[in-house]
C-alpha positions in Angstrom: -23.0 45.2 -75.7 -22.5 42.1 -73.7 -21.9 39.0 -75.7 -22.5 35.8 -73.9 -20.2 33.1 -74.9 -21.2 29.5 -74.8 -18.7 26.9 -74.1 -19.2 23.3 -75.0 -18.1 20.7 -72.5 -16.5 17.8 -74.2 -16.6 14.5 -72.3 -13.6 12.4 -73.2 -14.2 8.7 -73.7 -10.7 7.9 -72.3 -10.8 6.5 -68.8 -8.1 7.8 -66.5 -8.7 7.1 -62.8 -9.7 4.4 -60.4 -12.9 2.6 -59.9 -14.4 2.3 -56.4 -13.5 -1.4 -56.3 -9.9 -0.7 -57.1 -9.7 1.9 -54.3 -11.2 -0.5 -51.8 -8.8 -3.3 -52.8 -5.9 -0.9 -52.5 -7.0 0.2 -49.0 -7.4 -3.4 -47.9 -3.9 -4.3 -48.9 -2.4 -1.2 -47.2 -4.4 -2.1 -44.0 -3.1 -5.7 -44.0 0.6 -4.5 -44.5 0.2 -2.0 -41.7 -1.2 -4.6 -39.3 1.6 -7.0 -40.0 4.2 -4.2 -39.4 2.6 -3.1 -36.1 2.4 -6.7 -34.9 6.1 -7.2 -35.6 6.9 -3.9 -34.1 5.1 -4.7 -30.8 6.7 -8.1 -30.5 10.1 -6.6 -31.1 9.4 -4.2 -28.2 8.5 -7.1 -26.0 11.7 -9.0 -26.8 13.5 -5.8 -26.2 12.1 -5.6 -22.7 13.3 -9.1 -22.0 16.8 -8.4 -23.3 16.9 -5.2 -21.3 15.7 -6.9 -18.1 18.4 -9.7 -18.3 21.1 -7.2 -19.0 19.9 -5.1 -16.1 19.9 -8.1 -13.8 23.5 -9.0 -14.7 24.4 -5.4 -14.3 22.8 -5.2 -10.8 24.7 -8.4 -9.8 27.9 -6.6 -10.8 26.7 -3.5 -8.9 26.4 -5.5 -5.7 29.9 -6.9 -6.3 31.3 -3.4 -6.8 29.6 -2.2 -3.6 31.4 -4.9 -1.8 34.7 -4.1 -3.4 34.2 -0.4 -2.7 33.4 -1.1 0.9 30.0 0.7 0.6 28.4 1.2 3.9 24.8 0.4 4.9 23.3 2.4 7.7 26.8 3.8 8.5 28.5 0.4 8.8 30.0 -2.1 6.3 27.7 -5.1 6.2 29.3 -8.2 7.8 28.3 -10.4 4.8 28.9 -7.8 2.1 26.4 -6.9 -0.6 24.2 -9.2 -2.6 21.2 -9.8 -4.8 18.2 -11.7 -3.7 16.0 -13.4 -6.4 12.8 -15.2 -5.5 10.3 -17.1 -7.7 7.5 -16.5 -5.3 7.9 -12.8 -6.0 8.3 -13.1 -9.7 8.1 -9.3 -10.6 11.1 -8.0 -8.7 14.5 -8.7 -7.0 16.4 -7.0 -4.2 19.9 -5.6 -4.0 20.7 -5.9 -0.3 23.3 -5.5 2.4 24.0 -8.7 4.4 24.1 -6.9 7.7 24.3 -10.0 9.9 26.6 -12.1 7.7 24.4 -15.1 7.2 24.7 -14.9 3.4 20.9 -14.6 2.8 18.5 -11.8 2.5 16.6 -11.1 5.7 13.5 -9.0 5.4 13.6 -8.3 9.1 15.8 -6.6 10.1 15.4 -5.1 6.7 18.6 -5.4 4.7 17.3 -3.7 1.5 16.2 -0.2 2.6 16.7 2.3 -0.2 17.6 5.0 2.3 20.8 3.1 3.2 21.7 1.8 -0.3 19.4 -1.2 -0.8 17.1 -1.4 -3.8 14.1 -3.3 -5.0 14.2 -3.6 -8.8 10.8 -4.0 -10.4 10.8 -5.9 -13.7 8.8 -4.4 -16.7 5.2 -5.5 -17.2 5.1 -8.9 -18.8 8.6 -10.0 -17.6 8.9 -12.4 -14.7 11.5 -14.5 -12.9 10.6 -17.9 -14.3 13.0 -20.2 -12.6 16.3 -20.6 -10.7 18.6 -23.5 -11.3 21.8 -24.5 -9.4 24.2 -27.3 -9.4 23.4 -28.0 -5.8 22.5 -31.7 -5.6 20.3 -31.2 -2.6 18.3 -28.3 -4.2 18.7 -28.1 -8.0 15.6 -25.9 -8.5 15.3 -23.6 -5.5 12.6 -21.0 -5.1 15.1 -18.3 -4.0 18.7 -17.5 -4.5 21.0 -15.1 -2.7 24.2 -14.0 -4.4 26.5 -12.3 -1.9 30.0 -10.8 -2.3 32.4 -10.3 0.6 35.7 -8.4 0.1 38.6 -8.3 -0.3 38.5 -10.8 -3.3 35.4 -10.5 -3.2 34.4 -14.1 -2.4 31.1 -15.0 -4.0 28.5 -17.2 -2.3 25.5 -18.6 -4.2 23.2 -19.6 -1.4 19.8 -21.3 -2.3 18.6 -21.5 1.3 19.6 -25.2 1.6 23.3 -25.0 0.6 25.7 -23.3 -1.7 26.4 -23.8 -5.4 29.2 -23.0 -7.8 26.8 -22.1 -10.6 23.4 -20.6 -10.7 21.1 -19.8 -13.6 18.3 -17.2 -13.3 15.7 -17.5 -16.1 13.5 -14.5 -17.0 10.5 -15.1 -19.2 8.3 -12.8 -21.3 4.7 -13.9 -20.4 3.3 -12.7 -23.7 5.7 -14.4 -26.1 7.0 -17.1 -23.7 10.5 -16.3 -24.8 13.1 -16.8 -22.0 16.6 -15.5 -21.4 19.1 -16.5 -18.7 21.7 -14.9 -16.5 24.4 -17.3 -15.4 26.5 -16.6 -12.3 29.5 -18.7 -11.2 31.5 -19.0 -8.0 33.9 -16.4 -9.2 31.2 -13.8 -9.4 31.0 -13.7 -13.2 27.5 -12.8 -14.4 26.8 -13.3 -18.0 23.7 -13.2 -20.2 23.0 -16.2 -22.4 
């Protein structure tokens, strides 16, 4: 018939495994390492936004220069003053690529010289990136609140107009509001825009 077998369970005296305290300490260490990694990762993304923004600003200055060289029209006509970029510290979150339709070497909101339908563009900076300051070598206005960089063919001649006078060099500073890191775009009278 049926025989019932009895098994004896042997409990080993050797300890292989982790105690609860060891597991908690290990999880704590892993949590701290993960937090450090994520903090560095997020700040790296923020500095990446700043670097991308200054590169885009320099590229958009070159775009305005190329529009002037290529005789790009605005509302069917070539703008009298060429194409340009308007930067303003009172509107710290964006700048405007515009057509200088009346030839005064500055951006005029009315009549609107920056309509997207005719080739103008308002470039909005990423969240946390602002236009911090503008510097020029104009003795009358070394720290203007706005700057107009215009290009007029055929050279194209470059005009850095701060509203008071013209300059031969302008520095536009963008700042990350979270990390307070800044980056500059320098533009000279030859139209060379470089990031530094």
